[in-house]
C-alpha positions as CSV (number, residue, x, y, z in Angstrom):
1,M,0.0,0.0,-0.1
2,K,1.3,3.5,-1.0
3,N,1.6,6.1,1.7
4,I,-0.5,9.1,0.9
5,T,0.6,12.5,2.3
6,I,-1.9,15.2,2.9
7,M,-0.5,18.6,2.2
8,K,-2.0,21.8,4.1
9,T,-2.1,24.9,1.8
10,L,-1.1,28.4,2.5
11,S,-2.1,31.0,-0.1
12,N,-2.3,34.8,-0.6
13,Q,-0.4,35.6,2.5
14,T,2.6,37.9,3.0
15,Y,5.3,36.8,5.8
16,G,8.2,38.8,7.0
17,G,10.7,38.9,10.0
18,E,13.0,36.0,10.9
19,R,12.0,32.5,10.1
20,P,8.3,33.1,9.7
21,L,7.5,29.5,8.4
22,F,10.1,27.7,10.4
23,G,9.6,23.9,10.7
24,M,6.7,23.4,8.3
25,N,6.1,20.0,6.8
26,D,3.9,18.8,4.1
27,T,2.8,22.4,2.9
28,H,1.8,23.6,-0.5
29,L,2.6,27.5,-0.9
30,E,0.6,29.4,-3.5
31,H,1.0,33.1,-4.2
32,I,2.9,33.7,-0.9
33,T,5.4,36.5,-0.5
34,I,8.4,36.3,1.9
35,T,9.6,39.9,2.4
36,D,12.4,41.1,4.6
37,G,14.3,39.0,7.3
38,E,16.4,35.9,7.1
39,S,15.6,32.1,6.4
40,G,11.9,32.6,5.8
41,I,11.5,28.9,5.0
42,K,13.9,27.0,7.2
43,C,14.4,23.5,8.6
44,C,11.2,22.3,6.5
45,N,10.3,19.0,4.7
46,N,8.2,18.3,1.7
47,I,7.3,21.9,0.6
48,E,6.0,23.0,-2.6
49,A,5.9,26.5,-3.8
50,D,4.1,27.7,-6.8
51,N,3.8,31.5,-8.0
52,C,5.5,32.9,-4.7
53,E,7.9,35.8,-4.4
54,F,11.0,35.6,-2.1
55,Y,12.9,38.4,-0.9
56,G,15.4,38.9,2.0
57,K,18.3,36.6,2.8
58,Y,18.3,32.8,2.3
59,P,14.6,32.4,1.9
60,W,14.9,28.6,1.6
61,W,17.3,27.3,4.2
62,H,17.6,23.6,5.2
63,V,14.7,22.2,3.3
64,D,14.3,18.5,2.4
65,G,11.9,17.6,-0.5
66,A,11.1,20.8,-2.1
67,R,9.4,21.6,-5.5
68,I,9.6,25.3,-6.5
69,S,7.8,26.4,-9.9
70,N,6.9,29.8,-11.4
71,C,8.5,31.6,-8.5
72,Y,10.4,35.0,-8.3
73,F,13.6,35.3,-6.3
74,A,14.9,38.8,-5.8
75,P,18.4,39.7,-6.3
76,G,20.3,39.0,-3.0
77,S,17.8,36.3,-2.1
78,R,20.3,33.6,-2.4
79,S,19.9,30.1,-0.9
């Protein structure tokens, strides 16, 4: 039997500051903006992002099982 993972969805939200989405698991992000701060998405597992925008430093840091599509990474938002 195949394990099925049920993902929660966060959509149409803006997050800022240090590590606002720290430690998330099994989450689909849709039309999310991560503004200032550092490590917006950190120490997470099984994260999908679609049509999101990432600003600030290291928006994705120590993430296992990521799928990123149609997203914008501002200059300097390296990770």
